[in-house]
C-alpha positions as protocol buffer text, in pm:
chain_id: "A"
residue {
  index: 1
  type: MET
  ca { x: 4869 y: 14968 z: 20049 }
}
residue {
  index: 2
  type: ILE
  ca { x: 5243 y: 14966 z: 20098 }
}
residue {
  index: 3
  type: LYS
  ca { x: 5355 y: 15135 z: 20415 }
}
residue {
  index: 4
  type: SER
  ca { x: 5595 y: 15426 z: 20447 }
}
residue {
  index: 5
  type: SER
  ca { x: 5925 y: 15387 z: 20266 }
}
residue {
  index: 6
  type: HIS
  ca { x: 6136 y: 15596 z: 20506 }
}
residue {
  index: 7
  type: ILE
  ca { x: 6379 y: 15665 z: 20221 }
}
residue {
  index: 8
  type: ARG
  ca { x: 6535 y: 16003 z: 20168 }
}
residue {
  index: 9
  type: GLN
  ca { x: 6557 y: 16170 z: 19829 }
}
residue {
  index: 10
  type: SER
  ca { x: 6888 y: 16104 z: 19657 }
}
residue {
  index: 11
  type: ALA
  ca { x: 7068 y: 16148 z: 19326 }
}
residue {
  index: 12
  type: PRO
  ca { x: 6887 y: 15856 z: 19157 }
}
residue {
  index: 13
  type: VAL
  ca { x: 6560 y: 16026 z: 19242 }
}
residue {
  index: 14
  type: LEU
  ca { x: 6667 y: 16339 z: 19062 }
}
residue {
  index: 15
  type: SER
  ca { x: 6760 y: 16135 z: 18756 }
}
residue {
  index: 16
  type: THR
  ca { x: 6420 y: 15970 z: 18771 }
}
residue {
  index: 17
  type: ALA
  ca { x: 6249 y: 16306 z: 18768 }
}
residue {
  index: 18
  type: LEU
  ca { x: 6455 y: 16397 z: 18464 }
}
residue {
  index: 19
  type: ALA
  ca { x: 6356 y: 16068 z: 18301 }
}
residue {
  index: 20
  type: VAL
  ca { x: 5990 y: 16153 z: 18343 }
}
residue {
  index: 21
  type: MET
  ca { x: 6036 y: 16474 z: 18153 }
}
residue {
  index: 22
  type: LEU
  ca { x: 6253 y: 16320 z: 17883 }
}
residue {
  index: 23
  type: VAL
  ca { x: 6013 y: 16035 z: 17816 }
}
residue {
  index: 24
  type: LEU
  ca { x: 5685 y: 16220 z: 17847 }
}
residue {
  index: 25
  type: CYS
  ca { x: 5750 y: 16548 z: 17675 }
}
residue {
  index: 26
  type: SER
  ca { x: 5919 y: 16690 z: 17371 }
}
residue {
  index: 27
  type: CYS
  ca { x: 6228 y: 16881 z: 17465 }
}
residue {
  index: 28
  type: GLY
  ca { x: 6282 y: 17091 z: 17155 }
}
residue {
  index: 29
  type: GLN
  ca { x: 6375 y: 17450 z: 17215 }
}
residue {
  index: 30
  type: GLY
  ca { x: 6068 y: 17661 z: 17287 }
}
residue {
  index: 31
  type: GLN
  ca { x: 5834 y: 17362 z: 17299 }
}
residue {
  index: 32
  type: GLN
  ca { x: 5610 y: 17302 z: 17598 }
}
residue {
  index: 33
  type: PRO
  ca { x: 5555 y: 16951 z: 17733 }
}
residue {
  index: 34
  type: LYS
  ca { x: 5263 y: 16785 z: 17557 }
}
residue {
  index: 35
  type: ALA
  ca { x: 4989 y: 16571 z: 17705 }
}
residue {
  index: 36
  type: ILE
  ca { x: 5003 y: 16202 z: 17626 }
}
residue {
  index: 37
  type: GLY
  ca { x: 4807 y: 16140 z: 17308 }
}
residue {
  index: 38
  type: ASN
  ca { x: 4549 y: 15868 z: 17259 }
}
residue {
  index: 39
  type: LYS
  ca { x: 4488 y: 15807 z: 17627 }
}
residue {
  index: 40
  type: PRO
  ca { x: 4331 y: 15470 z: 17710 }
}
residue {
  index: 41
  type: GLN
  ca { x: 3954 y: 15460 z: 17703 }
}
residue {
  index: 42
  type: VAL
  ca { x: 3737 y: 15325 z: 17981 }
}
residue {
  index: 43
  type: ALA
  ca { x: 3664 y: 14963 z: 17893 }
}
residue {
  index: 44
  type: PRO
  ca { x: 3327 y: 14806 z: 17979 }
}
residue {
  index: 45
  type: ARG
  ca { x: 3304 y: 14637 z: 18313 }
}
residue {
  index: 46
  type: ASN
  ca { x: 3358 y: 14262 z: 18335 }
}
residue {
  index: 47
  type: GLU
  ca { x: 3110 y: 14156 z: 18602 }
}
residue {
  index: 48
  type: GLN
  ca { x: 3291 y: 13824 z: 18646 }
}
residue {
  index: 49
  type: ALA
  ca { x: 3634 y: 13975 z: 18707 }
}
residue {
  index: 50
  type: PRO
  ca { x: 3773 y: 13904 z: 19056 }
}
residue {
  index: 51
  type: TYR
  ca { x: 3950 y: 14241 z: 19053 }
}
residue {
  index: 52
  type: ASP
  ca { x: 3950 y: 14559 z: 18845 }
}
residue {
  index: 53
  type: GLY
  ca { x: 4281 y: 14721 z: 18929 }
}
residue {
  index: 54
  type: ILE
  ca { x: 4602 y: 14724 z: 19130 }
}
residue {
  index: 55
  type: ASP
  ca { x: 4817 y: 14973 z: 19317 }
}
residue {
  index: 56
  type: ILE
  ca { x: 5193 y: 14954 z: 19326 }
}
residue {
  index: 57
  type: SER
  ca { x: 5506 y: 15126 z: 19457 }
}
residue {
  index: 58
  type: SER
  ca { x: 5880 y: 15071 z: 19447 }
}
residue {
  index: 59
  type: HIS
  ca { x: 5832 y: 14780 z: 19686 }
}
residue {
  index: 60
  type: GLN
  ca { x: 5725 y: 14574 z: 19383 }
}
residue {
  index: 61
  type: GLY
  ca { x: 6062 y: 14638 z: 19216 }
}
residue {
  index: 62
  type: PHE
  ca { x: 6096 y: 14624 z: 18838 }
}
residue {
  index: 63
  type: ILE
  ca { x: 5763 y: 14551 z: 18666 }
}
residue {
  index: 64
  type: ASP
  ca { x: 5715 y: 14397 z: 18321 }
}
residue {
  index: 65
  type: TRP
  ca { x: 5411 y: 14592 z: 18205 }
}
residue {
  index: 66
  type: ALA
  ca { x: 5369 y: 14391 z: 17887 }
}
residue {
  index: 67
  type: LYS
  ca { x: 5296 y: 14089 z: 18106 }
}
residue {
  index: 68
  type: VAL
  ca { x: 5084 y: 14288 z: 18350 }
}
residue {
  index: 69
  type: SER
  ca { x: 4865 y: 14420 z: 18068 }
}
residue {
  index: 70
  type: SER
  ca { x: 4805 y: 14064 z: 17947 }
}
residue {
  index: 71
  type: ASP
  ca { x: 4582 y: 14024 z: 18254 }
}
residue {
  index: 72
  type: LYS
  ca { x: 4257 y: 14161 z: 18113 }
}
residue {
  index: 73
  type: ASN
  ca { x: 4104 y: 14192 z: 18459 }
}
residue {
  index: 74
  type: ILE
  ca { x: 4327 y: 14495 z: 18522 }
}
residue {
  index: 75
  type: ARG
  ca { x: 4162 y: 14814 z: 18400 }
}
residue {
  index: 76
  type: PHE
  ca { x: 4347 y: 15069 z: 18613 }
}
residue {
  index: 77
  type: VAL
  ca { x: 4658 y: 15110 z: 18824 }
}
residue {
  index: 78
  type: TYR
  ca { x: 4754 y: 15360 z: 19094 }
}
residue {
  index: 79
  type: ILE
  ca { x: 5128 y: 15422 z: 19121 }
}
residue {
  index: 80
  type: LYS
  ca { x: 5310 y: 15568 z: 19419 }
}
residue {
  index: 81
  type: ALA
  ca { x: 5482 y: 15891 z: 19318 }
}
residue {
  index: 82
  type: THR
  ca { x: 5590 y: 16062 z: 19639 }
}
residue {
  index: 83
  type: GLU
  ca { x: 5598 y: 16056 z: 20017 }
}
residue {
  index: 84
  type: GLY
  ca { x: 5642 y: 16342 z: 20260 }
}
residue {
  index: 85
  type: ALA
  ca { x: 5833 y: 16649 z: 20150 }
}
residue {
  index: 86
  type: THR
  ca { x: 6129 y: 16489 z: 19969 }
}
residue {
  index: 87
  type: TYR
  ca { x: 6085 y: 16123 z: 19872 }
}
residue {
  index: 88
  type: ARG
  ca { x: 6018 y: 16046 z: 19504 }
}
residue {
  index: 89
  type: SER
  ca { x: 5978 y: 15689 z: 19387 }
}
residue {
  index: 90
  type: PRO
  ca { x: 6275 y: 15580 z: 19173 }
}
residue {
  index: 91
  type: HIS
  ca { x: 6047 y: 15345 z: 18975 }
}
residue {
  index: 92
  type: TYR
  ca { x: 5776 y: 15602 z: 18904 }
}
residue {
  index: 93
  type: ALA
  ca { x: 5889 y: 15710 z: 18557 }
}
residue {
  index: 94
  type: HIS
  ca { x: 5923 y: 15354 z: 18432 }
}
residue {
  index: 95
  type: ASN
  ca { x: 5595 y: 15240 z: 18583 }
}
residue {
  index: 96
  type: LEU
  ca { x: 5392 y: 15535 z: 18460 }
}
residue {
  index: 97
  type: THR
  ca { x: 5525 y: 15542 z: 18104 }
}
residue {
  index: 98
  type: GLN
  ca { x: 5510 y: 15165 z: 18057 }
}
residue {
  index: 99
  type: ALA
  ca { x: 5162 y: 15128 z: 18207 }
}
residue {
  index: 100
  type: HIS
  ca { x: 5042 y: 15399 z: 17969 }
}
residue {
  index: 101
  type: ARG
  ca { x: 5222 y: 15239 z: 17677 }
}
residue {
  index: 102
  type: HIS
  ca { x: 5041 y: 14912 z: 17741 }
}
residue {
  index: 103
  type: GLY
  ca { x: 4698 y: 15068 z: 17753 }
}
residue {
  index: 104
  type: LEU
  ca { x: 4623 y: 15092 z: 18124 }
}
residue {
  index: 105
  type: LEU
  ca { x: 4448 y: 15383 z: 18293 }
}
residue {
  index: 106
  type: VAL
  ca { x: 4694 y: 15538 z: 18537 }
}
residue {
  index: 107
  type: GLY
  ca { x: 4667 y: 15749 z: 18850 }
}
residue {
  index: 108
  type: SER
  ca { x: 4933 y: 15861 z: 19098 }
}
residue {
  index: 109
  type: TYR
  ca { x: 4934 y: 15880 z: 19475 }
}
residue {
  index: 110
  type: HIS
  ca { x: 5113 y: 16059 z: 19756 }
}
residue {
  index: 111
  type: TYR
  ca { x: 5179 y: 15902 z: 20097 }
}
residue {
  index: 112
  type: LEU
  ca { x: 5098 y: 16159 z: 20364 }
}
residue {
  index: 113
  type: SER
  ca { x: 5361 y: 16213 z: 20633 }
}
residue {
  index: 114
  type: PRO
  ca { x: 5281 y: 16378 z: 20969 }
}
residue {
  index: 115
  type: THR
  ca { x: 5638 y: 16507 z: 21000 }
}
residue {
  index: 116
  type: SER
  ca { x: 5645 y: 16771 z: 20726 }
}
residue {
  index: 117
  type: SER
  ca { x: 5424 y: 17057 z: 20615 }
}
residue {
  index: 118
  type: ILE
  ca { x: 5136 y: 17006 z: 20371 }
}
residue {
  index: 119
  type: ASP
  ca { x: 5266 y: 17284 z: 20147 }
}
residue {
  index: 120
  type: GLU
  ca { x: 5602 y: 17107 z: 20114 }
}
residue {
  index: 121
  type: GLN
  ca { x: 5437 y: 16771 z: 20055 }
}
residue {
  index: 122
  type: PHE
  ca { x: 5202 y: 16901 z: 19789 }
}
residue {
  index: 123
  type: ASP
  ca { x: 5490 y: 17081 z: 19618 }
}
residue {
  index: 124
  type: ASN
  ca { x: 5681 y: 16751 z: 19607 }
}
residue {
  index: 125
  type: PHE
  ca { x: 5385 y: 16561 z: 19463 }
}
residue {
  index: 126
  type: SER
  ca { x: 5262 y: 16817 z: 19213 }
}
residue {
  index: 127
  type: LYS
  ca { x: 5605 y: 16876 z: 19060 }
}
residue {
  index: 128
  type: PHE
  ca { x: 5657 y: 16503 z: 19007 }
}
residue {
  index: 129
  type: ALA
  ca { x: 5308 y: 16372 z: 18922 }
}
residue {
  index: 130
  type: LEU
  ca { x: 5227 y: 16634 z: 18661 }
}
residue {
  index: 131
  type: PRO
  ca { x: 4855 y: 16681 z: 18584 }
}
residue {
  index: 132
  type: ARG
  ca { x: 4889 y: 16631 z: 18210 }
}
residue {
  index: 133
  type: ILE
  ca { x: 5035 y: 16280 z: 18247 }
}
residue {
  index: 134
  type: GLN
  ca { x: 4748 y: 16144 z: 18459 }
}
residue {
  index: 135
  type: ASP
  ca { x: 4436 y: 15957 z: 18350 }
}
residue {
  index: 136
  type: LEU
  ca { x: 4277 y: 15925 z: 18694 }
}
residue {
  index: 137
  type: VAL
  ca { x: 4224 y: 16168 z: 18980 }
}
residue {
  index: 138
  type: PRO
  ca { x: 4520 y: 16192 z: 19219 }
}
residue {
  index: 139
  type: MET
  ca { x: 4506 y: 15991 z: 19541 }
}
residue {
  index: 140
  type: LEU
  ca { x: 4620 y: 16078 z: 19893 }
}
residue {
  index: 141
  type: ASP
  ca { x: 4731 y: 15780 z: 20104 }
}
residue {
  index: 142
  type: VAL
  ca { x: 4648 y: 15845 z: 20471 }
}
residue {
  index: 143
  type: GLU
  ca { x: 4758 y: 15568 z: 20708 }
}
residue {
  index: 144
  type: THR
  ca { x: 4920 y: 15738 z: 21006 }
}
residue {
  index: 145
  type: ARG
  ca { x: 4879 y: 16057 z: 21206 }
}
residue {
  index: 146
  type: GLY
  ca { x: 5197 y: 16039 z: 21415 }
}
residue {
  index: 147
  type: GLU
  ca { x: 5181 y: 16311 z: 21681 }
}
residue {
  index: 148
  type: TRP
  ca { x: 4899 y: 16497 z: 21505 }
}
residue {
  index: 149
  type: SER
  ca { x: 4566 y: 16511 z: 21683 }
}
residue {
  index: 150
  type: ARG
  ca { x: 4259 y: 16388 z: 21496 }
}
residue {
  index: 151
  type: SER
  ca { x: 4161 y: 16747 z: 21416 }
}
residue {
  index: 152
  type: GLN
  ca { x: 4514 y: 16828 z: 21294 }
}
residue {
  index: 153
  type: LEU
  ca { x: 4503 y: 16525 z: 21065 }
}
residue {
  index: 154
  type: ILE
  ca { x: 4165 y: 16628 z: 20925 }
}
residue {
  index: 155
  type: ASP
  ca { x: 4286 y: 16985 z: 20869 }
}
residue {
  index: 156
  type: SER
  ca { x: 4601 y: 16856 z: 20697 }
}
residue {
  index: 157
  type: VAL
  ca { x: 4410 y: 16622 z: 20465 }
}
residue {
  index: 158
  type: GLU
  ca { x: 4161 y: 16899 z: 20386 }
}
residue {
  index: 159
  type: LYS
  ca { x: 4443 y: 17137 z: 20295 }
}
residue {
  index: 160
  type: PHE
  ca { x: 4602 y: 16880 z: 20064 }
}
residue {
  index: 161
  type: CYS
  ca { x: 4262 y: 16826 z: 19903 }
}
residue {
  index: 162
  type: HIS
  ca { x: 4219 y: 17201 z: 19851 }
}
residue {
  index: 163
  type: LEU
  ca { x: 4562 y: 17237 z: 19690 }
}
residue {
  index: 164
  type: THR
  ca { x: 4492 y: 16936 z: 19468 }
}
residue {
  index: 165
  type: GLU
  ca { x: 4163 y: 17077 z: 19348 }
}
residue {
  index: 166
  type: ARG
  ca { x: 4322 y: 17412 z: 19272 }
}
residue {
  index: 167
  type: LEU
  ca { x: 4591 y: 17257 z: 19048 }
}
residue {
  index: 168
  type: TYR
  ca { x: 4434 y: 16938 z: 18909 }
}
residue {
  index: 169
  type: GLY
  ca { x: 4077 y: 17065 z: 18896 }
}
residue {
  index: 170
  type: VAL
  ca { x: 3941 y: 16782 z: 19114 }
}
residue {
  index: 171
  type: GLN
  ca { x: 3940 y: 16662 z: 19473 }
}
residue {
  index: 172
  type: PRO
  ca { x: 4177 y: 16369 z: 19529 }
}
residue {
  index: 173
  type: MET
  ca { x: 4064 y: 16019 z: 19612 }
}
residue {
  index: 174
  type: ILE
  ca { x: 4149 y: 15933 z: 19974 }
}
residue {
  index: 175
  type: TYR
  ca { x: 4306 y: 15598 z: 20057 }
}
residue {
  index: 176
  type: SER
  ca { x: 4301 y: 15449 z: 20405 }
}
residue {
  index: 177
  type: THR
  ca { x: 4236 y: 15121 z: 20577 }
}
residue {
  index: 178
  type: MET
  ca { x: 3880 y: 15080 z: 20702 }
}
residue {
  index: 179
  type: GLY
  ca { x: 3980 y: 15088 z: 21069 }
}
residue {
  index: 180
  type: PHE
  ca { x: 4200 y: 15397 z: 21039 }
}
residue {
  index: 181
  type: TYR
  ca { x: 3945 y: 15584 z: 20831 }
}
residue {
  index: 182
  type: ASN
  ca { x: 3655 y: 15513 z: 21065 }
}
residue {
  index: 183
  type: LYS
  ca { x: 3860 y: 15616 z: 21367 }
}
residue {
  index: 184
  type: ASN
  ca { x: 4025 y: 15928 z: 21228 }
}
residue {
  index: 185
  type: LEU
  ca { x: 3856 y: 16065 z: 20916 }
}
residue {
  index: 186
  type: THR
  ca { x: 3486 y: 15981 z: 20912 }
}
residue {
  index: 187
  type: PRO
  ca { x: 3246 y: 16153 z: 20856 }
}
residue {
  index: 188
  type: HIS
  ca { x: 3443 y: 16457 z: 20738 }
}
residue {
  index: 189
  type: PHE
  ca { x: 3550 y: 16301 z: 20406 }
}
residue {
  index: 190
  type: ASN
  ca { x: 3255 y: 16071 z: 20346 }
}
residue {
  index: 191
  type: ASN
  ca { x: 3146 y: 16275 z: 20043 }
}
residue {
  index: 192
  type: ARG
  ca { x: 3481 y: 16216 z: 19867 }
}
residue {
  index: 193
  type: HIS
  ca { x: 3593 y: 15921 z: 19658 }
}
residue {
  index: 194
  type: LEU
  ca { x: 3732 y: 15668 z: 19906 }
}
residue {
  index: 195
  type: TYR
  ca { x: 3980 y: 15390 z: 19829 }
}
residue {
  index: 196
  type: ILE
  ca { x: 3945 y: 15164 z: 20133 }
}
residue {
  index: 197
  type: GLY
  ca { x: 4164 y: 14874 z: 20238 }
}
residue {
  index: 198
  type: ARG
  ca { x: 3984 y: 14583 z: 20400 }
}
residue {
  index: 199
  type: TYR
  ca { x: 4150 y: 14246 z: 20354 }
}
residue {
  index: 200
  type: SER
  ca { x: 3842 y: 14036 z: 20386 }
}
residue {
  index: 201
  type: ASN
  ca { x: 3558 y: 13873 z: 20195 }
}
residue {
  index: 202
  type: SER
  ca { x: 3332 y: 14143 z: 20340 }
}
residue {
  index: 203
  type: GLU
  ca { x: 3308 y: 14485 z: 20178 }
}
residue {
  index: 204
  type: PRO
  ca { x: 3428 y: 14793 z: 20370 }
}
residue {
  index: 205
  type: GLU
  ca { x: 3178 y: 14948 z: 20608 }
}
residue {
  index: 206
  type: ILE
  ca { x: 3214 y: 15324 z: 20644 }
}
residue {
  index: 207
  type: ASN
  ca { x: 3064 y: 15485 z: 20953 }
}
residue {
  index: 208
  type: TRP
  ca { x: 2807 y: 15762 z: 20923 }
}
residue {
  index: 209
  type: GLU
  ca { x: 2658 y: 15624 z: 20600 }
}
residue {
  index: 210
  type: GLY
  ca { x: 2981 y: 15655 z: 20403 }
}
residue {
  index: 211
  type: HIS
  ca { x: 3047 y: 15459 z: 20084 }
}
residue {
  index: 212
  type: TYR
  ca { x: 3368 y: 15340 z: 19924 }
}
residue {
  index: 213
  type: THR
  ca { x: 3457 y: 15391 z: 19557 }
}
residue {
  index: 214
  type: ILE
  ca { x: 3733 y: 15129 z: 19539 }
}
residue {
  index: 215
  type: TRP
  ca { x: 3782 y: 14835 z: 19774 }
}
residue {
  index: 216
  type: GLN
  ca { x: 4137 y: 14709 z: 19822 }
}
residue {
  index: 217
  type: TYR
  ca { x: 4047 y: 14357 z: 19928 }
}
residue {
  index: 218
  type: SER
  ca { x: 4383 y: 14177 z: 19913 }
}
residue {
  index: 219
  type: GLU
  ca { x: 4748 y: 14265 z: 19968 }
}
residue {
  index: 220
  type: THR
  ca { x: 4876 y: 13927 z: 19847 }
}
residue {
  index: 221
  type: GLY
  ca { x: 4773 y: 13928 z: 19483 }
}
residue {
  index: 222
  type: ILE
  ca { x: 4988 y: 13747 z: 19225 }
}
residue {
  index: 223
  type: ILE
  ca { x: 5009 y: 13917 z: 18886 }
}
residue {
  index: 224
  type: PRO
  ca { x: 5221 y: 13811 z: 18584 }
}
residue {
  index: 225
  type: GLY
  ca { x: 5515 y: 14047 z: 18540 }
}
residue {
  index: 226
  type: ILE
  ca { x: 5538 y: 14146 z: 18908 }
}
residue {
  index: 227
  type: ASP
  ca { x: 5776 y: 13949 z: 19130 }
}
residue {
  index: 228
  type: ALA
  ca { x: 5612 y: 14048 z: 19458 }
}
residue {
  index: 229
  type: TYR
  ca { x: 5269 y: 14047 z: 19617 }
}
residue {
  index: 230
  type: VAL
  ca { x: 5034 y: 14315 z: 19481 }
}
residue {
  index: 231
  type: ASP
  ca { x: 4730 y: 14495 z: 19623 }
}
residue {
  index: 232
  type: LEU
  ca { x: 4415 y: 14386 z: 19436 }
}
residue {
  index: 233
  type: CYS
  ca { x: 4119 y: 14621 z: 19410 }
}
residue {
  index: 234
  type: ARG
  ca { x: 3753 y: 14612 z: 19308 }
}
residue {
  index: 235
  type: TYR
  ca { x: 3543 y: 14904 z: 19193 }
}
residue {
  index: 236
  type: ARG
  ca { x: 3210 y: 14933 z: 19373 }
}
residue {
  index: 237
  type: LYS
  ca { x: 2922 y: 14752 z: 19204 }
}
residue {
  index: 238
  type: ASP
  ca { x: 2705 y: 15055 z: 19125 }
}
residue {
  index: 239
  type: GLY
  ca { x: 2981 y: 15266 z: 18969 }
}
residue {
  index: 240
  type: TRP
  ca { x: 3266 y: 15252 z: 18718 }
}
residue {
  index: 241
  type: ILE
  ca { x: 3602 y: 15410 z: 18638 }
}
residue {
  index: 242
  type: ASP
  ca { x: 3465 y: 15700 z: 18434 }
}
residue {
  index: 243
  type: GLU
  ca { x: 3372 y: 15858 z: 18771 }
}
residue {
  index: 244
  type: ILE
  ca { x: 3739 y: 15904 z: 18860 }
}
residue {
  index: 245
  type: MET
  ca { x: 3880 y: 16002 z: 18522 }
}
residue {
  index: 246
  type: LEU
  ca { x: 4072 y: 16328 z: 18541 }
}
residue {
  index: 247
  type: PRO
  ca { x: 3871 y: 16583 z: 18339 }
}
residue {
  index: 248
  type: LYS
  ca { x: 4027 y: 16702 z: 18016 }
}
residue {
  index: 249
  type: ASN
  ca { x: 4092 y: 17063 z: 18096 }
}
residue {
  index: 250
  type: ASP
  ca { x: 4332 y: 17272 z: 17890 }
}
residue {
  index: 251
  type: SER
  ca { x: 4334 y: 17532 z: 18164 }
}
residue {
  index: 252
  type: ILE
  ca { x: 4502 y: 17297 z: 18412 }
}
residue {
  index: 253
  type: ASN
  ca { x: 4830 y: 17460 z: 18501 }
}
residue {
  index: 254
  type: ASP
  ca { x: 5138 y: 17244 z: 18546 }
}
């Protein structure tokens, strides 16, 4: 997973947020934004595929999603939306709309910062990665605790999870590297969907009988349409993507 961007929100970010709304919803007077129609369906698993999905951020720059979607190994993509209390990815609108347009299942993630409040961070994420434009459950990227103690980190992640469930109707997936997760988060979140980075030929091992949902096994993938290395991911062998589809729920409030 790409590390912290350390970029402050700026005018282009605001225009990006506007672009999301302009592209994804009808703006006629009195009309409410509409959910994306004809969302991609979960395709059958290809047991021979070396990878099932990718995750990306602005570090990959401009992405040609027509070329990306020509790689039939890719069934899903997680896209970085926000970080901390203010940062919003300037490429998010393009990536989300184009990935959808080319038939990929899309989820969004937030990079947790230990330097701002969880309420502020969730407000940033939830107002940018709107529930009705997601296919997959949201993801929380947890890679650093800064000056937080282990218990403060756990409490912060738990609060973000609670706020996510209240708005999106589901607990978020939690991303972390295997070492960081086992040191700081296990076993408290072992019953959640875990997206674990371990750049190895060996699957992630989660302490206290934990199990991963998605294994990020490489950070140096090469994918047509992306002019930078990409994180490559495999879904666990005894499950499939329908487990992490965001439920269709008309009562979700965004």
